[in-house]
ROFI-569474 format. One record per residue (C-alpha): residue in one letter; x, y negated, z; chain; residue number from 0. Coordinates in pm, 1 decimal, always signed. Each point is the difference from the previous one (the first is absolute). Example, Ala and Ser with C-alpha at 12.3 -4.5 7.8 and 13.67 -1.06 7.14 Angstrom:
<rs>
{r A, X +1230.0, Y +450.0, Z +780.0, c A, k 0}
{r S, X +137.0, Y -344.0, Z -66.0, c A, k 1}
</rs>
This chain:
<rs>
{r M, X +0.0, Y +0.0, Z +0.0, c A, k 0}
{r R, X +287.0, Y -241.8, Z +69.2, c A, k 1}
{r I, X +174.9, Y +45.4, Z -337.2, c A, k 2}
{r P, X -244.0, Y -206.4, Z -211.9, c A, k 3}
{r V, X -1.0, Y -275.7, Z +264.6, c A, k 4}
{r V, X +379.8, Y -16.4, Z +4.0, c A, k 5}
{r S, X +18.0, Y -0.7, Z -380.9, c A, k 6}
{r A, X -264.5, Y -268.3, Z -29.4, c A, k 7}
{r S, X +166.6, Y -214.2, Z +266.1, c A, k 8}
{r I, X +338.2, Y +19.6, Z -169.1, c A, k 9}
{r S, X -163.7, Y -75.4, Z -331.6, c A, k 10}
{r S, X -169.0, Y -308.9, Z +141.4, c A, k 11}
{r C, X +334.0, Y -123.6, Z +126.3, c A, k 12}
{r L, X +163.1, Y +47.2, Z -342.6, c A, k 13}
{r R, X -281.6, Y -111.6, Z -229.0, c A, k 14}
{r F, X +63.2, Y -314.3, Z -205.3, c A, k 15}
{r R, X +356.4, Y -36.5, Z +131.3, c A, k 16}
{r P, X +299.1, Y -39.9, Z -229.0, c A, k 17}
{r S, X +226.8, Y +301.8, Z -10.2, c A, k 18}
{r F, X +273.3, Y -175.0, Z +193.3, c A, k 19}
{r L, X -234.1, Y -16.4, Z +304.2, c A, k 20}
{r V, X -62.9, Y +375.9, Z +10.6, c A, k 21}
{r S, X +275.0, Y +73.2, Z +252.0, c A, k 22}
{r L, X -114.5, Y -281.2, Z +226.5, c A, k 23}
{r A, X -359.5, Y +122.0, Z -13.0, c A, k 24}
{r L, X +101.3, Y +349.8, Z +98.3, c A, k 25}
{r L, X +203.4, Y -131.3, Z +293.5, c A, k 26}
{r V, X -302.0, Y -192.0, Z +126.7, c A, k 27}
{r C, X -279.8, Y +248.5, Z -67.7, c A, k 28}
{r I, X +151.9, Y +331.7, Z +100.8, c A, k 29}
{r P, X +92.0, Y -101.8, Z +359.8, c A, k 30}
{r M, X -350.6, Y -139.2, Z +45.3, c A, k 31}
{r L, X -150.8, Y +324.3, Z -125.3, c A, k 32}
{r T, X +230.4, Y +203.1, Z +223.0, c A, k 33}
{r L, X -104.8, Y -201.6, Z +304.9, c A, k 34}
{r S, X -367.5, Y +37.0, Z -92.5, c A, k 35}
{r C, X +33.5, Y +376.5, Z -41.1, c A, k 36}
{r A, X +192.8, Y +30.6, Z +327.7, c A, k 37}
{r K, X -278.4, Y -176.3, Z +187.1, c A, k 38}
{r A, X -261.4, Y +225.3, Z -157.2, c A, k 39}
{r Q, X +193.2, Y +315.4, Z +81.2, c A, k 40}
{r T, X +71.2, Y -87.4, Z +363.9, c A, k 41}
{r G, X -361.7, Y -105.1, Z +51.6, c A, k 42}
{r E, X +77.0, Y -282.4, Z +241.0, c A, k 43}
{r S, X -224.8, Y +50.6, Z +301.3, c A, k 44}
{r K, X -173.5, Y -248.8, Z +225.1, c A, k 45}
{r H, X -49.3, Y +263.1, Z +268.9, c A, k 46}
{r L, X +182.7, Y +153.8, Z +292.4, c A, k 47}
{r L, X +29.0, Y +377.6, Z -34.2, c A, k 48}
{r I, X +24.5, Y +228.1, Z +305.3, c A, k 49}
{r Y, X +59.6, Y +374.6, Z -28.8, c A, k 50}
{r T, X -45.2, Y +221.1, Z +307.0, c A, k 51}
{r I, X +208.7, Y +291.5, Z -123.3, c A, k 52}
{r D, X -73.9, Y +352.5, Z +119.3, c A, k 53}
{r V, X +313.9, Y +114.0, Z +182.2, c A, k 54}
{r E, X -189.7, Y +265.6, Z +193.1, c A, k 55}
{r G, X -43.6, Y -169.6, Z +335.1, c A, k 56}
{r G, X +296.0, Y -237.6, Z -17.0, c A, k 57}
{r Q, X -9.9, Y -353.4, Z -130.8, c A, k 58}
{r S, X +98.1, Y -158.1, Z -329.2, c A, k 59}
{r T, X -190.6, Y -307.0, Z -114.8, c A, k 60}
{r L, X +95.8, Y -192.7, Z -314.3, c A, k 61}
{r L, X -94.3, Y -364.5, Z -49.3, c A, k 62}
{r V, X +49.6, Y -176.8, Z -333.6, c A, k 63}
{r S, X -69.8, Y -373.0, Z -25.2, c A, k 64}
{r P, X -140.4, Y -176.2, Z -307.2, c A, k 65}
{r S, X +357.0, Y -108.3, Z -77.6, c A, k 66}
{r G, X +109.5, Y +364.4, Z -17.1, c A, k 67}
{r A, X +204.1, Y -27.4, Z +319.9, c A, k 68}
{r S, X -34.5, Y +304.0, Z +223.9, c A, k 69}
{r M, X +25.9, Y +131.6, Z +354.1, c A, k 70}
{r L, X -14.6, Y +362.3, Z +111.0, c A, k 71}
{r V, X -91.6, Y +65.5, Z +362.3, c A, k 72}
{r D, X +165.7, Y +328.7, Z +102.9, c A, k 73}
{r T, X +100.9, Y +292.5, Z -217.8, c A, k 74}
{r G, X -165.3, Y +315.8, Z +132.6, c A, k 75}
{r W, X +171.6, Y +328.9, Z +81.7, c A, k 76}
{r P, X +327.3, Y +156.8, Z -113.3, c A, k 77}
{r G, X +14.5, Y +330.1, Z -191.7, c A, k 78}
{r N, X -296.9, Y +161.1, Z -172.0, c A, k 79}
{r N, X +183.5, Y -12.9, Z -335.0, c A, k 80}
{r A, X -0.5, Y -380.9, Z +9.3, c A, k 81}
{r R, X -381.8, Y +2.0, Z +8.0, c A, k 82}
{r D, X -36.6, Y -337.3, Z +170.0, c A, k 83}
{r A, X +252.7, Y -184.0, Z -216.2, c A, k 84}
{r V, X -175.1, Y +137.2, Z -308.4, c A, k 85}
{r R, X -336.3, Y -124.2, Z +127.8, c A, k 86}
{r I, X +147.6, Y -342.8, Z +72.3, c A, k 87}
{r Q, X +132.8, Y -11.0, Z -355.4, c A, k 88}
{r A, X -343.6, Y +91.9, Z -134.8, c A, k 89}
{r A, X -151.6, Y -299.7, Z +181.4, c A, k 90}
{r M, X +280.9, Y -221.1, Z -130.8, c A, k 91}
{r K, X -74.3, Y +113.1, Z -354.0, c A, k 92}
{r D, X -368.3, Y -81.9, Z +41.1, c A, k 93}
{r A, X +97.2, Y -346.9, Z +126.4, c A, k 94}
{r G, X +241.5, Y -52.8, Z -288.1, c A, k 95}
{r I, X +318.2, Y -43.2, Z +206.7, c A, k 96}
{r T, X +335.2, Y +176.3, Z -20.4, c A, k 97}
{r Q, X +166.7, Y -120.0, Z +320.8, c A, k 98}
{r I, X -102.4, Y -94.0, Z +354.2, c A, k 99}
{r D, X +103.9, Y -338.6, Z +132.6, c A, k 100}
{r H, X -50.1, Y +68.8, Z +371.6, c A, k 101}
{r V, X -32.4, Y +323.5, Z +196.8, c A, k 102}
{r L, X -131.2, Y -61.3, Z +351.0, c A, k 103}
{r I, X +62.3, Y +286.1, Z +242.4, c A, k 104}
{r T, X -247.5, Y -28.3, Z +284.6, c A, k 105}
{r H, X +191.3, Y +236.8, Z +230.3, c A, k 106}
{r F, X +236.9, Y +295.6, Z -9.4, c A, k 107}
{r H, X -229.0, Y +302.5, Z +20.0, c A, k 108}
{r T, X +45.4, Y +263.8, Z -270.4, c A, k 109}
{r D, X -339.1, Y -54.1, Z -165.6, c A, k 110}
{r H, X +82.1, Y -367.5, Z -59.9, c A, k 111}
{r V, X +375.8, Y -18.7, Z -62.4, c A, k 112}
{r G, X +80.3, Y +355.4, Z -108.7, c A, k 113}
{r G, X -64.0, Y -66.5, Z -368.1, c A, k 114}
{r V, X +262.7, Y -274.4, Z -32.7, c A, k 115}
{r P, X +294.1, Y +218.2, Z -117.8, c A, k 116}
{r E, X -202.2, Y +147.6, Z -286.3, c A, k 117}
{r L, X -160.1, Y -333.1, Z -90.9, c A, k 118}
{r V, X +332.2, Y -181.9, Z -46.4, c A, k 119}
{r K, X +117.5, Y +274.8, Z -235.1, c A, k 120}
{r R, X -288.9, Y -79.6, Z -230.9, c A, k 121}
{r V, X -95.4, Y -365.3, Z +48.8, c A, k 122}
{r K, X +195.4, Y -324.4, Z +19.7, c A, k 123}
{r V, X -76.2, Y -185.6, Z +324.6, c A, k 124}
{r G, X +71.9, Y -367.9, Z +57.1, c A, k 125}
{r E, X +18.4, Y +12.5, Z +378.9, c A, k 126}
{r F, X -96.6, Y +206.5, Z +302.8, c A, k 127}
{r L, X -161.2, Y -155.4, Z +305.8, c A, k 128}
{r D, X -31.7, Y +160.3, Z +344.4, c A, k 129}
{r H, X -19.8, Y -87.9, Z +370.1, c A, k 130}
{r G, X +363.7, Y +74.9, Z +84.4, c A, k 131}
{r P, X +147.9, Y +297.2, Z +190.8, c A, k 132}
{r N, X -197.9, Y +315.4, Z +74.1, c A, k 133}
{r R, X -150.6, Y -29.1, Z +349.4, c A, k 134}
{r E, X -119.9, Y +357.1, Z +52.4, c A, k 135}
{r D, X +191.8, Y +256.1, Z +202.0, c A, k 136}
{r S, X -52.9, Y +304.3, Z -222.1, c A, k 137}
{r D, X +235.7, Y +198.6, Z -219.8, c A, k 138}
{r I, X -228.5, Y -0.1, Z -303.6, c A, k 139}
{r T, X -41.9, Y -377.0, Z +4.7, c A, k 140}
{r R, X +372.0, Y -55.6, Z +44.5, c A, k 141}
{r H, X +57.7, Y +230.6, Z -297.5, c A, k 142}
{r D, X -254.1, Y -181.9, Z -217.5, c A, k 143}
{r F, X +140.5, Y -341.3, Z +91.2, c A, k 144}
{r A, X +352.1, Y +113.2, Z -90.9, c A, k 145}
{r A, X -124.3, Y +145.8, Z -329.8, c A, k 146}
{r Y, X -175.7, Y -328.5, Z -75.9, c A, k 147}
{r L, X +311.1, Y -208.8, Z +62.8, c A, k 148}
{r K, X +208.3, Y +231.2, Z -217.5, c A, k 149}
{r A, X -251.5, Y -6.7, Z -284.9, c A, k 150}
{r I, X -28.4, Y -380.2, Z -14.1, c A, k 151}
{r D, X +372.8, Y -67.3, Z +25.3, c A, k 152}
{r G, X +79.2, Y -256.7, Z -266.6, c A, k 153}
{r T, X -357.3, Y -134.9, Z -17.2, c A, k 154}
{r P, X -82.4, Y -324.3, Z +185.3, c A, k 155}
{r R, X -158.5, Y +61.6, Z +340.5, c A, k 156}
{r R, X -180.5, Y -256.9, Z +216.9, c A, k 157}
{r I, X -124.6, Y +33.8, Z +356.7, c A, k 158}
{r V, X -335.3, Y -173.4, Z +44.6, c A, k 159}
{r H, X -155.9, Y -158.6, Z +306.5, c A, k 160}
{r P, X -350.8, Y -122.4, Z +84.6, c A, k 161}
{r G, X -68.5, Y -318.5, Z -193.4, c A, k 162}
{r D, X +236.5, Y +83.9, Z -285.5, c A, k 163}
{r T, X -132.3, Y -10.5, Z -353.3, c A, k 164}
{r I, X +66.4, Y +224.4, Z -299.5, c A, k 165}
{r A, X +36.4, Y -199.8, Z -320.5, c A, k 166}
{r I, X -234.2, Y +141.6, Z -263.6, c A, k 167}
{r P, X -110.6, Y -255.5, Z -261.5, c A, k 168}
{r G, X -376.3, Y -41.6, Z +9.6, c A, k 169}
{r L, X -40.4, Y +151.5, Z +346.6, c A, k 170}
{r K, X +47.2, Y -109.4, Z +359.1, c A, k 171}
{r V, X +146.9, Y +285.9, Z +206.3, c A, k 172}
{r V, X +51.3, Y -62.5, Z +371.7, c A, k 173}
{r V, X +156.4, Y +246.1, Z +244.9, c A, k 174}
{r L, X -238.8, Y +26.5, Z +296.5, c A, k 175}
{r V, X +176.3, Y +265.2, Z +208.1, c A, k 176}
{r A, X +353.1, Y +139.6, Z +0.8, c A, k 177}
{r D, X +215.0, Y +191.0, Z +248.1, c A, k 178}
{r G, X -266.7, Y -18.6, Z +271.0, c A, k 179}
{r E, X -51.2, Y -376.9, Z -23.1, c A, k 180}
{r H, X -288.7, Y -189.9, Z -155.4, c A, k 181}
{r I, X -85.8, Y -335.0, Z -149.2, c A, k 182}
{r A, X -190.5, Y -261.0, Z +202.4, c A, k 183}
{r A, X -151.7, Y -181.1, Z -296.3, c A, k 184}
{r V, X -10.2, Y +45.8, Z -376.8, c A, k 185}
{r P, X +65.5, Y -321.9, Z -194.0, c A, k 186}
{r G, X -329.0, Y -132.0, Z -129.7, c A, k 187}
{r I, X -214.2, Y +210.0, Z +237.7, c A, k 188}
{r K, X -118.4, Y -138.8, Z +332.9, c A, k 189}
{r P, X +6.7, Y +268.9, Z +273.5, c A, k 190}
{r E, X -344.2, Y +51.6, Z +148.2, c A, k 191}
{r P, X -100.4, Y +154.9, Z +335.0, c A, k 192}
{r N, X -74.1, Y +367.6, Z -51.9, c A, k 193}
{r P, X -328.0, Y +101.6, Z +170.0, c A, k 194}
{r Y, X +77.2, Y +371.1, Z -46.2, c A, k 195}
{r C, X +296.4, Y -11.2, Z +238.9, c A, k 196}
{r A, X -216.4, Y -5.2, Z +312.6, c A, k 197}
{r T, X -124.8, Y +355.3, Z -51.3, c A, k 198}
{r E, X +317.9, Y +149.7, Z -144.3, c A, k 199}
{r R, X +136.1, Y +300.3, Z +188.6, c A, k 200}
{r A, X +354.2, Y +26.1, Z +130.4, c A, k 201}
{r W, X +240.2, Y +164.2, Z -246.7, c A, k 202}
{r P, X +315.4, Y +188.4, Z +101.9, c A, k 203}
{r V, X +344.5, Y -139.1, Z -71.9, c A, k 204}
{r D, X +141.1, Y +168.9, Z -310.0, c A, k 205}
{r P, X +380.6, Y +52.3, Z -1.2, c A, k 206}
{r S, X +5.7, Y +133.3, Z -357.2, c A, k 207}
{r E, X +83.2, Y -170.5, Z -329.4, c A, k 208}
{r N, X -372.8, Y -38.5, Z -63.1, c A, k 209}
{r A, X -17.1, Y -289.8, Z +243.5, c A, k 210}
{r R, X +289.9, Y -165.3, Z -185.0, c A, k 211}
{r S, X -182.3, Y +1.8, Z -332.7, c A, k 212}
{r N, X +27.4, Y -292.1, Z -236.9, c A, k 213}
{r G, X -339.8, Y -130.9, Z -98.4, c A, k 214}
{r V, X -96.2, Y -258.5, Z -259.3, c A, k 215}
{r L, X -289.6, Y -221.7, Z -100.2, c A, k 216}
{r V, X -15.0, Y -43.8, Z -377.2, c A, k 217}
{r T, X -198.9, Y -296.4, Z -132.9, c A, k 218}
{r F, X -94.3, Y -58.8, Z -362.8, c A, k 219}
{r G, X -216.0, Y -311.4, Z -16.6, c A, k 220}
{r K, X -303.4, Y +87.7, Z +210.8, c A, k 221}
{r F, X +75.4, Y +373.5, Z +5.7, c A, k 222}
{r E, X +177.4, Y +145.4, Z +305.8, c A, k 223}
{r F, X +145.4, Y +346.5, Z +51.6, c A, k 224}
{r L, X +129.6, Y +133.1, Z +333.6, c A, k 225}
{r D, X +255.4, Y +281.9, Z +39.9, c A, k 226}
{r L, X +143.5, Y +60.5, Z +347.3, c A, k 227}
{r G, X +174.1, Y +330.4, Z -69.0, c A, k 228}
{r D, X -35.2, Y +240.5, Z +291.7, c A, k 229}
{r L, X -41.6, Y -267.2, Z +267.4, c A, k 230}
{r T, X -151.0, Y +152.0, Z +314.4, c A, k 231}
{r G, X -270.6, Y -122.1, Z +236.9, c A, k 232}
{r A, X +193.9, Y -203.2, Z +255.6, c A, k 233}
{r K, X +178.9, Y -198.0, Z -273.4, c A, k 234}
{r E, X -321.1, Y -47.3, Z -198.4, c A, k 235}
{r V, X -166.7, Y -151.3, Z +305.3, c A, k 236}
{r A, X +302.1, Y -220.5, Z +73.3, c A, k 237}
{r L, X -20.9, Y -134.8, Z -355.6, c A, k 238}
{r V, X -365.4, Y -108.3, Z +15.5, c A, k 239}
{r C, X -61.9, Y -67.1, Z +371.9, c A, k 240}
{r P, X -94.9, Y -235.8, Z +148.9, c A, k 241}
{r N, X +6.0, Y -184.6, Z -333.9, c A, k 242}
{r N, X -29.9, Y +145.2, Z -349.5, c A, k 243}
{r P, X +264.0, Y -159.0, Z -228.0, c A, k 244}
{r I, X -108.6, Y +195.3, Z -309.5, c A, k 245}
{r G, X -363.4, Y -93.9, Z -45.7, c A, k 246}
{r A, X -217.5, Y +214.6, Z -226.7, c A, k 247}
{r V, X +146.9, Y +209.2, Z -282.2, c A, k 248}
{r D, X -149.6, Y +146.7, Z -313.2, c A, k 249}
{r L, X +185.9, Y +331.8, Z -9.7, c A, k 250}
{r Y, X +147.2, Y +189.2, Z +294.7, c A, k 251}
{r L, X +245.0, Y +286.6, Z -36.6, c A, k 252}
{r V, X -105.2, Y +205.3, Z +300.8, c A, k 253}
{r D, X +281.4, Y +12.5, Z +256.5, c A, k 254}
{r H, X +197.8, Y +317.9, Z +50.5, c A, k 255}
{r H, X -192.1, Y +212.8, Z -253.1, c A, k 256}
{r G, X -310.2, Y -14.5, Z +220.3, c A, k 257}
{r M, X +160.3, Y +129.8, Z +319.8, c A, k 258}
{r N, X -167.6, Y -44.3, Z +337.4, c A, k 259}
{r L, X +324.8, Y -148.3, Z +131.4, c A, k 260}
{r S, X -84.8, Y -306.5, Z -209.7, c A, k 261}
{r N, X -297.1, Y -201.8, Z -129.5, c A, k 262}
{r A, X -97.8, Y -183.5, Z +317.7, c A, k 263}
{r R, X -346.3, Y -152.0, Z -25.8, c A, k 264}
{r A, X +140.1, Y -338.3, Z +103.1, c A, k 265}
{r L, X +197.6, Y +0.7, Z -324.6, c A, k 266}
{r V, X -234.1, Y +173.7, Z -243.5, c A, k 267}
{r D, X -314.2, Y -186.9, Z +106.1, c A, k 268}
{r A, X +178.3, Y -336.6, Z +7.5, c A, k 269}
{r I, X +129.6, Y +18.8, Z -357.5, c A, k 270}
{r H, X -344.4, Y +88.8, Z -148.3, c A, k 271}
{r P, X +127.5, Y +185.4, Z -307.5, c A, k 272}
{r V, X -229.4, Y +20.6, Z -301.5, c A, k 273}
{r A, X +150.6, Y +337.4, Z -92.0, c A, k 274}
{r S, X +266.5, Y +227.6, Z +147.6, c A, k 275}
{r I, X +223.9, Y +273.2, Z -137.9, c A, k 276}
{r M, X +122.9, Y +282.8, Z +222.5, c A, k 277}
{r I, X +320.0, Y +161.8, Z -130.3, c A, k 278}
{r N, X -48.0, Y +328.8, Z +183.3, c A, k 279}
{r G, X +98.1, Y +351.7, Z -100.9, c A, k 280}
{r A, X -223.7, Y +303.4, Z -24.7, c A, k 281}
{r H, X +143.3, Y +127.8, Z +327.7, c A, k 282}
{r K, X +142.9, Y -318.7, Z +143.0, c A, k 283}
{r A, X -185.9, Y -275.7, Z +185.6, c A, k 284}
{r G, X -339.8, Y -123.2, Z -116.1, c A, k 285}
{r M, X -109.4, Y +54.3, Z +360.6, c A, k 286}
{r P, X -368.3, Y -39.2, Z +94.5, c A, k 287}
{r E, X +42.4, Y -280.6, Z +253.2, c A, k 288}
{r A, X +214.3, Y -213.2, Z -232.6, c A, k 289}
{r W, X -229.8, Y +72.8, Z -296.0, c A, k 290}
{r Q, X -302.7, Y -111.7, Z +202.5, c A, k 291}
{r T, X +167.6, Y -317.9, Z +121.4, c A, k 292}
{r V, X +88.2, Y -108.8, Z -352.3, c A, k 293}
{r H, X -331.8, Y +114.0, Z -146.1, c A, k 294}
{r D, X -193.3, Y -204.4, Z +257.8, c A, k 295}
{r S, X +203.8, Y -321.0, Z -35.9, c A, k 296}
{r P, X -230.5, Y -302.0, Z -48.4, c A, k 297}
{r G, X -46.5, Y -75.9, Z -367.8, c A, k 298}
{r M, X +176.7, Y +317.3, Z -118.6, c A, k 299}
{r Q, X -158.5, Y +127.3, Z -319.6, c A, k 300}
{r D, X +204.7, Y +309.5, Z -87.8, c A, k 301}
{r L, X +273.3, Y +214.6, Z +154.0, c A, k 302}
{r Y, X +209.4, Y +180.4, Z -261.3, c A, k 303}
{r M, X +215.8, Y +304.7, Z +79.7, c A, k 304}
{r L, X +287.7, Y +148.5, Z -197.8, c A, k 305}
{r H, X -97.1, Y +350.5, Z +115.5, c A, k 306}
{r T, X -285.3, Y +176.2, Z +170.3, c A, k 307}
{r A, X +103.9, Y +28.1, Z +365.1, c A, k 308}
{r E, X -40.0, Y +374.5, Z +21.3, c A, k 309}
{r G, X +55.3, Y +8.4, Z +375.4, c A, k 310}
{r S, X -297.1, Y -230.4, Z +49.1, c A, k 311}
{r D, X -371.4, Y +48.2, Z -64.4, c A, k 312}
{r A, X -228.9, Y -121.9, Z -275.1, c A, k 313}
{r A, X -133.9, Y -280.8, Z +217.0, c A, k 314}
{r H, X +351.8, Y -146.8, Z +23.6, c A, k 315}
{r N, X +95.6, Y +28.0, Z -364.6, c A, k 316}
{r S, X -105.7, Y -248.1, Z -264.6, c A, k 317}
{r A, X -229.3, Y +99.8, Z -286.2, c A, k 318}
{r E, X +182.0, Y +189.8, Z -276.4, c A, k 319}
{r P, X +0.5, Y -293.0, Z -250.3, c A, k 320}
{r L, X +207.0, Y -192.4, Z +256.6, c A, k 321}
{r I, X +260.5, Y +278.2, Z +31.5, c A, k 322}
{r A, X +284.2, Y +18.9, Z -252.0, c A, k 323}
{r N, X +89.6, Y +364.0, Z +69.5, c A, k 324}
{r P, X -298.5, Y +185.5, Z +149.5, c A, k 325}
{r K, X +17.2, Y +347.0, Z +148.8, c A, k 326}
{r G, X -5.5, Y +273.9, Z -258.0, c A, k 327}
{r I, X +176.8, Y -171.1, Z -288.5, c A, k 328}
{r T, X +291.4, Y +192.0, Z -150.7, c A, k 329}
{r T, X +238.7, Y -294.4, Z -51.2, c A, k 330}
{r D, X +70.3, Y -301.1, Z +220.0, c A, k 331}
{r G, X +149.9, Y -333.1, Z -99.0, c A, k 332}
{r A, X -304.7, Y -215.9, Z -73.1, c A, k 333}
{r Y, X +26.6, Y -348.8, Z +146.5, c A, k 334}
{r F, X -192.9, Y -323.6, Z +38.0, c A, k 335}
{r K, X +71.2, Y -297.7, Z -222.0, c A, k 336}
{r V, X -104.0, Y -342.1, Z +126.4, c A, k 337}
{r V, X -35.3, Y -293.5, Z -239.6, c A, k 338}
{r A, X -34.3, Y -328.8, Z +188.2, c A, k 339}
{r S, X -85.2, Y -348.3, Z -124.4, c A, k 340}
{r S, X +116.6, Y -324.9, Z +157.8, c A, k 341}
{r S, X -370.6, Y -79.5, Z +51.7, c A, k 342}
{r G, X -7.9, Y +272.2, Z +268.0, c A, k 343}
{r A, X -195.2, Y +247.9, Z -212.1, c A, k 344}
{r F, X +158.1, Y +341.4, Z -46.7, c A, k 345}
{r S, X -71.7, Y +348.0, Z -126.4, c A, k 346}
{r I, X +108.6, Y +347.7, Z +110.2, c A, k 347}
{r T, X +31.3, Y +283.2, Z -251.1, c A, k 348}
{r N, X +16.0, Y +364.5, Z +101.3, c A, k 349}
{r T, X +237.7, Y +141.3, Z -261.4, c A, k 350}
{r R, X -139.4, Y +351.3, Z +47.9, c A, k 351}
{r T, X -346.0, Y -99.8, Z -119.1, c A, k 352}
{r G, X +70.6, Y -322.8, Z -186.1, c A, k 353}
{r Q, X -276.3, Y -162.1, Z +205.0, c A, k 354}
{r T, X +51.0, Y -368.5, Z +82.5, c A, k 355}
{r K, X -185.3, Y -207.1, Z +257.0, c A, k 356}
{r D, X +10.0, Y -379.5, Z +26.2, c A, k 357}
{r Y, X +18.3, Y -195.0, Z +326.5, c A, k 358}
{r R, X -33.2, Y -356.7, Z +112.3, c A, k 359}
{r R, X -12.4, Y -138.4, Z +352.6, c A, k 360}
{r K, X -359.4, Y -94.5, Z +86.6, c A, k 361}
</rs>
């Protein structure tokens, strides 16, 4: 289809010109045509894309801004014949990118950082961001932290703190929590007293890396997306009590895969998500209490799940159209693709079914 257009365009540039102007016409027309074709092929987007990749109960979430700049939050598990790196690459291909500008590691548990060595073999990364040294006294976490440092040797690494920003053209990305500390106020958002704190239960102190998770608020115009990694209850409450510095969000990535160690009502109810995505595994997390808390959040329209939580019951699993990989399917790997507009409207597509649903804050 493009060939006649190109021929006609070149012809229009050359028509009625003396022969000595032919070379000049070609120099002018062909670069313009090349630029036009390049724009058509890349399909310049006005949307933020978010992919919640199925890494079987770990986390790997890819964000691609309208500018094409990208951030990957966590990398899934090691091993499994490079399964998780391959799935990340599939999401990258769908988004039309060939490298990742920023990889944010929320914390140093295997299901979040374990995929780094395989990823860097396959994908160019601009920089890695993390909270600093491993804080957990366990052999496996020490091993994974050491493997991470070895794998990223030679790639820029930055330690982030609450209040830091991650430079992604077209987006505002603010670090809310890191290494057990939290932000007091987000620029542009006035902290408000949180009425849900008064009835919040006491949560135990968590000495693990979960409590050290990096968490970010991503803003694209009026659209807001919250990802707090595996942050656990006591740190969630500290972040939003007595005042909530986050306000309401449009999309919430359910903390800690839907574990009961996380998802305090004081947090989930205060942020009023329009929709939520739980990145659970078939036999990992998706626990009834956490599911119910998120499901019942004021204003919540739909709770999506990457897998059926097979250790739970039907009453605490979402309807099958909201599950990417339901029980009984023969192959996993389906994911959710979010397409967000700066107006605040967004859609979520279940790649297993191809079904898309549109959302807008009421």
